[in-house]
SENUVEX-264364 format. One record per residue (C-alpha): x, y, z. Coordinates in steps of 0.05 Angstrom, whole numbers, plus 5000, padded with zeros to 4 digits. Each point is the difference from the previous one (the first is absolute). Example, Ala and Ser with C-alpha at 12.3 -4.5 7.8 and 13.67 -1.06 7.14 Angstrom:
% residues 2
[[5246; 4910; 5156]] [[5027; 5069; 4987]] 
***
This chain:
% residues 417
[[5000; 5000; 5000]] [[5019; 5073; 4991]] [[4982; 5061; 5041]] [[4996; 5064; 4960]] [[4960; 5064; 5004]] [[4966; 4976; 5064]] [[4974; 4936; 4967]] [[5017; 4926; 4999]] [[5012; 4977; 4929]] [[5016; 4933; 4967]] [[5070; 4984; 4977]] [[4977; 5005; 4929]] [[5000; 5076; 5010]] [[5073; 5002; 5020]] [[5030; 5016; 4932]] [[4951; 5056; 4988]] [[5010; 5029; 5070]] [[5076; 5001; 4995]] [[4997; 5030; 4929]] [[4961; 5061; 5026]] [[5032; 5004; 5069]] [[5054; 5052; 4984]] [[4948; 5049; 4974]] [[4956; 4990; 5061]] [[5058; 5008; 5049]] [[5024; 5063; 4966]] [[4931; 5031; 5004]] [[4996; 4984; 5074]] [[5070; 5026; 5016]] [[4987; 5066; 4963]] [[4938; 5012; 5043]] [[4993; 5020; 5073]] [[5045; 4960; 5047]] [[4974; 4944; 5045]] [[5001; 5027; 5072]] [[5023; 4954; 5056]] [[4940; 5022; 5040]] [[4953; 4971; 4948]] [[5034; 4932; 5007]] [[5001; 5003; 5076]] [[4926; 5016; 5003]] [[4982; 4944; 4952]] [[5041; 4947; 5036]] [[4974; 5021; 5068]] [[4927; 4998; 4977]] [[5010; 4932; 4968]] [[5035; 4974; 5062]] [[4940; 5020; 5043]] [[4953; 4964; 4953]] [[5044; 4938; 5003]] [[5002; 5003; 5076]] [[4924; 5005; 5001]] [[4995; 4933; 4964]] [[4971; 5027; 4935]] [[5047; 4958; 4958]] [[5009; 4938; 5044]] [[4969; 4953; 4949]] [[5043; 5028; 4944]] [[5064; 4996; 5040]] [[4986; 4928; 5021]] [[5012; 4981; 4927]] [[5070; 5029; 4999]] [[5034; 5001; 5068]] [[5041; 4938; 5016]] [[4981; 4961; 5064]] [[5060; 5027; 5039]] [[4985; 5073; 4984]] [[4944; 5039; 5033]] [[4970; 5068; 4984]] [[5027; 5023; 5067]] [[5071; 4990; 4973]] [[4986; 5050; 4944]] [[4955; 5052; 5031]] [[5052; 5036; 5043]] [[5032; 5025; 4935]] [[4934; 5026; 4972]] [[4988; 5058; 5047]] [[5011; 5075; 4993]] [[5045; 5000; 5061]] [[5046; 4945; 4976]] [[5008; 5032; 4931]] [[5013; 5069; 5029]] [[5053; 4971; 5045]] [[5032; 4967; 4939]] [[4999; 5065; 4960]] [[5030; 5041; 5057]] [[5053; 4949; 5017]] [[5023; 4990; 4928]] [[4990; 5069; 4970]] [[4997; 5050; 5058]] [[4945; 5046; 5025]] [[4990; 5036; 4933]] [[5017; 4945; 4950]] [[4978; 5033; 4936]] [[5012; 5073; 5016]] [[5048; 5043; 4961]] [[5068; 5016; 5030]] [[5027; 5069; 4986]] [[5075; 5013; 4992]] [[5036; 5065; 4982]] [[4996; 4990; 4925]] [[4954; 4940; 4990]] [[4938; 4966; 5025]] [[5002; 4924; 5010]] [[4934; 4967; 4982]] [[4985; 4928; 5019]] [[4964; 4962; 4945]] [[4981; 4927; 4986]] [[5051; 4959; 4964]] [[4945; 4992; 4947]] [[4979; 4930; 4980]] [[5019; 4940; 5042]] [[4999; 4927; 4978]] [[4994; 4956; 5061]] [[5021; 4928; 4991]] [[4965; 4977; 5063]] [[5018; 4941; 5045]] [[4955; 4942; 5019]] [[5030; 4979; 5067]] [[4950; 5039; 5041]] [[4926; 5016; 4986]] [[4988; 5074; 4988]] [[5071; 5020; 4981]] [[4981; 5018; 4928]] [[4947; 5047; 5028]] [[5049; 5029; 5050]] [[5053; 5016; 4948]] [[4947; 5032; 4956]] [[4976; 5043; 5059]] [[5070; 5025; 5010]] [[5001; 5021; 4927]] [[4932; 5034; 5007]] [[5021; 5038; 5063]] [[5057; 5031; 4961]] [[4954; 5019; 4941]] [[5027; 4949; 4950]] [[4963; 4962; 4946]] [[5007; 4926; 5020]] [[5003; 4940; 4955]] [[4999; 4937; 5042]] [[5024; 4933; 4974]] [[4965; 4951; 5047]] [[5034; 4938; 5027]] [[4978; 4930; 4978]] [[4969; 4983; 5068]] [[4958; 5063; 5008]] [[4934; 4964; 4983]] [[4961; 5064; 4991]] [[5011; 5034; 5067]] [[5037; 5060; 4972]] [[4952; 5010; 4942]] [[4941; 4999; 5049]] [[5036; 5051; 5044]] [[5015; 5046; 4941]] [[4927; 4998; 4980]] [[4975; 5016; 5070]] [[5050; 5057; 5008]] [[4982; 5033; 4934]] [[4926; 4992; 5014]] [[5012; 5035; 5066]] [[5038; 5056; 4965]] [[4992; 5003; 4924]] [[5055; 5052; 4994]] [[5050; 4944; 5013]] [[4979; 4958; 4940]] [[5046; 5034; 4948]] [[5059; 4988; 5046]] [[4992; 4925; 5011]] [[5007; 4941; 4952]] [[5007; 4926; 5015]] [[5024; 4946; 4953]] [[4998; 4925; 5015]] [[5059; 4986; 4954]] [[5038; 4933; 5001]] [[5074; 5014; 5014]] [[5020; 4964; 4936]] [[4963; 5050; 4956]] [[5055; 5051; 4993]] [[4970; 5037; 4941]] [[4942; 5033; 5037]] [[5045; 5012; 5060]] [[5051; 5036; 4956]] [[4942; 5042; 4973]] [[4981; 5021; 5071]] [[5073; 5013; 5019]] [[5008; 5046; 4940]] [[4947; 5045; 5030]] [[5032; 5003; 5069]] [[5044; 5052; 5033]] [[5016; 4949; 5054]] [[4993; 4925; 5008]] [[4987; 4974; 5071]] [[5021; 4928; 5005]] [[4994; 4952; 5058]] [[5041; 4937; 4994]] [[5067; 4965; 5001]] [[5061; 5010; 4957]] [[4970; 4963; 4941]] [[4937; 5042; 5001]] [[5040; 5065; 5004]] [[5045; 4979; 4942]] [[4938; 4984; 4958]] [[4972; 5070; 5014]] [[5066; 5033; 4982]] [[4995; 4965; 4933]] [[4932; 5031; 4983]] [[5006; 5068; 5033]] [[5015; 5055; 4949]] [[5061; 5044; 5007]] [[4989; 5056; 5050]] [[4945; 4963; 5036]] [[5012; 4999; 5075]] [[5004; 4930; 5029]] [[4974; 4996; 5071]] [[5018; 4933; 5030]] [[4969; 4967; 5061]] [[5040; 4936; 4997]] [[4996; 4936; 5040]] [[5028; 5006; 5071]] [[5018; 4951; 5055]] [[4978; 5004; 5073]] [[5016; 4960; 5062]] [[4994; 4995; 5075]] [[5059; 5010; 5046]] [[4997; 4969; 5070]] [[5047; 5023; 5055]] [[4962; 4988; 5065]] [[4928; 5016; 5016]] [[4953; 5049; 5034]] [[4942; 4952; 5002]] [[5022; 4935; 4969]] [[4934; 4965; 4990]] [[4964; 5061; 4974]] [[5056; 5019; 4952]] [[5009; 4930; 4971]] [[4925; 4992; 4992]] [[4996; 5067; 4964]] [[5057; 4980; 4953]] [[4967; 4934; 4985]] [[4934; 5034; 4984]] [[5035; 5048; 4953]] [[5033; 4942; 4963]] [[4934; 4964; 4991]] [[4958; 5060; 4981]] [[5047; 5025; 4946]] [[5020; 4930; 4974]] [[5068; 5035; 4995]] [[4979; 5028; 4932]] [[5012; 5074; 5014]] [[5065; 5038; 4997]] [[4989; 5014; 5074]] [[4988; 4927; 5018]] [[5049; 4963; 5045]] [[5043; 4953; 4958]] [[5054; 4984; 5051]] [[5002; 5000; 5075]] [[5071; 5020; 5021]] [[5022; 4982; 5071]] [[5052; 5040; 5037]] [[5044; 4940; 5014]] [[5054; 4958; 4967]] [[4981; 4936; 5037]] [[4960; 4951; 4958]] [[4972; 4966; 5061]] [[4966; 5065; 5019]] [[4970; 5004; 4930]] [[4975; 4928; 5006]] [[4968; 5016; 5067]] [[4966; 5061; 4970]] [[4972; 4958; 4942]] [[4972; 4950; 5049]] [[4967; 5055; 5040]] [[4974; 5043; 4942]] [[4972; 4944; 4957]] [[4938; 4986; 5044]] [[4986; 5075; 5002]] [[5004; 5004; 4924]] [[4957; 4937; 4994]] [[4947; 5032; 5043]] [[4997; 5062; 4955]] [[4998; 4956; 4938]] [[4937; 4962; 5017]] [[4959; 5022; 4940]] [[4967; 4959; 4944]] [[5045; 4978; 4943]] [[5065; 5026; 5031]] [[5030; 4934; 5022]] [[5011; 4965; 4934]] [[5024; 5062; 4964]] [[5051; 5018; 5054]] [[5025; 4928; 5007]] [[5011; 4995; 4925]] [[5036; 5067; 4997]] [[5046; 4981; 5058]] [[5019; 4932; 4974]] [[5008; 5025; 4929]] [[5049; 5054; 5023]] [[5041; 4950; 5039]] [[5001; 4950; 4942]] [[5022; 5053; 4950]] [[5058; 5020; 5044]] [[5019; 4928; 5011]] [[5002; 4988; 4925]] [[5044; 5062; 4992]] [[5046; 4976; 5056]] [[4985; 5060; 5045]] [[4961; 4966; 5056]] [[5059; 4983; 5046]] [[4983; 5018; 5071]] [[4927; 5014; 4986]] [[4944; 4973; 5043]] [[4925; 5002; 4986]] [[4952; 5009; 5057]] [[4934; 4980; 4968]] [[4936; 5022; 5032]] [[4927; 4999; 4980]] [[4991; 5054; 4949]] [[5069; 5029; 5010]] [[5074; 4984; 5009]] [[5066; 5028; 5025]] [[5062; 4987; 4959]] [[5064; 5009; 5040]] [[5060; 5018; 4956]] [[5072; 5009; 5018]] [[5016; 5061; 4957]] [[4987; 5073; 5020]] [[4970; 5028; 4936]] [[4934; 5036; 4991]] [[4960; 4965; 4946]] [[4930; 4985; 4976]] [[4966; 4943; 5038]] [[4956; 4946; 4969]] [[4942; 5042; 5027]] [[4930; 4972; 5016]] [[5018; 4996; 5074]] [[5070; 4970; 4989]] [[5050; 5044; 5036]] [[5075; 4999; 4999]] [[5038; 5003; 5066]] [[5073; 5020; 5004]] [[5052; 5021; 5052]] [[5026; 5071; 4991]] [[5036; 5030; 5060]] [[4995; 5075; 5006]] [[5073; 5013; 4984]] [[4989; 4970; 4930]] [[4931; 5030; 4988]] [[5022; 5063; 4963]] [[5047; 4964; 4951]] [[4949; 4945; 4986]] [[4946; 5051; 4983]] [[5045; 5042; 4957]] [[5008; 4940; 4954]] [[4927; 5011; 4982]] [[5002; 5076; 4994]] [[4946; 5027; 4954]] [[4954; 4942; 5017]] [[4988; 5014; 5074]] [[4933; 5023; 5026]] [[4971; 4982; 5068]] [[5030; 4972; 5064]] [[4953; 4974; 5054]] [[5042; 5011; 5062]] [[4990; 4957; 5061]] [[5049; 5017; 5055]] [[5011; 5018; 5073]] [[4976; 5071; 5014]] [[5070; 5025; 5014]] [[5025; 4978; 4931]] [[4946; 5030; 4956]] [[5033; 5068; 4989]] [[5068; 4970; 4983]] [[4972; 4947; 4953]] [[4953; 5050; 4966]] [[5058; 5046; 4984]] [[5041; 4941; 4973]] [[4944; 4975; 4956]] [[4985; 5069; 4973]] [[5073; 5012; 4982]] [[5003; 4933; 4966]] [[4946; 5022; 4951]] [[4933; 4978; 5029]] [[4943; 5047; 4983]] [[4950; 4976; 5053]] [[5013; 4974; 5070]] [[4939; 4974; 5036]] [[4977; 4957; 5058]] [[4989; 4925; 4995]] [[4933; 4995; 4966]] [[4995; 5065; 4961]] [[5051; 4991; 4945]] [[4945; 5008; 4947]] [[4956; 5051; 5037]] [[4986; 5068; 4970]] [[5017; 5063; 5039]] [[4977; 5072; 4989]] [[5054; 5038; 4963]] [[5043; 4939; 4985]] [[5050; 5001; 4944]] [[5004; 4947; 4946]] [[5066; 4964; 4996]] [[5033; 5061; 5031]] [[4969; 5051; 4953]] [[4937; 5042; 4996]] [[4965; 4978; 4937]] [[4960; 5063; 4987]] [[5064; 5040; 4991]] [[5020; 4955; 4942]] [[4935; 5013; 4963]] [[5010; 5075; 4997]] [[5046; 5048; 4964]] [[5022; 5072; 5013]] [[4995; 5054; 4947]] [[5041; 5063; 5011]] [[4967; 5061; 4970]] [[5037; 5066; 4992]] [[4958; 5060; 5019]] 
***
């Protein structure tokens, strides 16, 4: 399906839509600018209608079982968006700035092509909202697993505020169809891409010269344990986080690092944490999937000759895989967590080996060590440092991978008086 001009259209209309898109975009961009206040008011009004249950039956068709409307609503309020605007762009984000000989005017980048991710429901809508808040025309290439959620959200948003319709397009394009994607990229002043190195390289190949490439690449996150404040509560919160995210987000815990070099301490931890993780993982369908993922990962490494010193702690619907190296890496996911020893004195150097791929550290430690470890993690390159169970939580005013996204979707024009 396609979303264009406030309407859902069949794929058969794609060629015609793209053929006339440049003319339509030019007409929009020559007209009055889209004010951030218009977007804020529309999102806030729609959020209130969602909270009131008006669209419960519609949303039930699209939201996955592990995602509730309550997870999304905090982002859809006037207060949350105003905090985001102020944090990222300052108290007067779109006001002119006068200098002795010139005036600096903040304008939208222009037209953004968003190649949206599918690892979390709602992300295509969220990236489009960031583009709308900065006054850009947004062309959204939807991920394969979207299943209509974003298109439904675009329709509701433009019905709430018809002035947004000319600024928002959605295309359910297969990734292999590079022709239409090149056509969209040719219209863009910036391409927003979410993905790993392969995805970014593919975007570079289709982006025209001079088009700004805005990358939100894959990142790795972990938990670091160096003592406790409340052992049972913190381990339970970490286990719940692992299960709820299925370790599919950039902020999901892939590795649990222990502040020790003694393997026997790591073995004792695995024996203690496995029942806690099992308790969190008691949900339908989880057991077989997690068991298969855990055993498959172990078998693959055995075939490659890299499994020396590994031990699998298999639970129901989850597993712990104890490894002897000290590297941050992607886990088998689906509730299968890597456990490694990493004493504090080696923490910085180990993390620097993954510079550019670091995101969140869930820090579990004795109260007196939190300040020291936080400073160490921040200097190593982490962009979020949280408590045990909130690695993937959203916070008002938070940055994205160490940057404020809205700044990247704007440009400054210097005008001589």
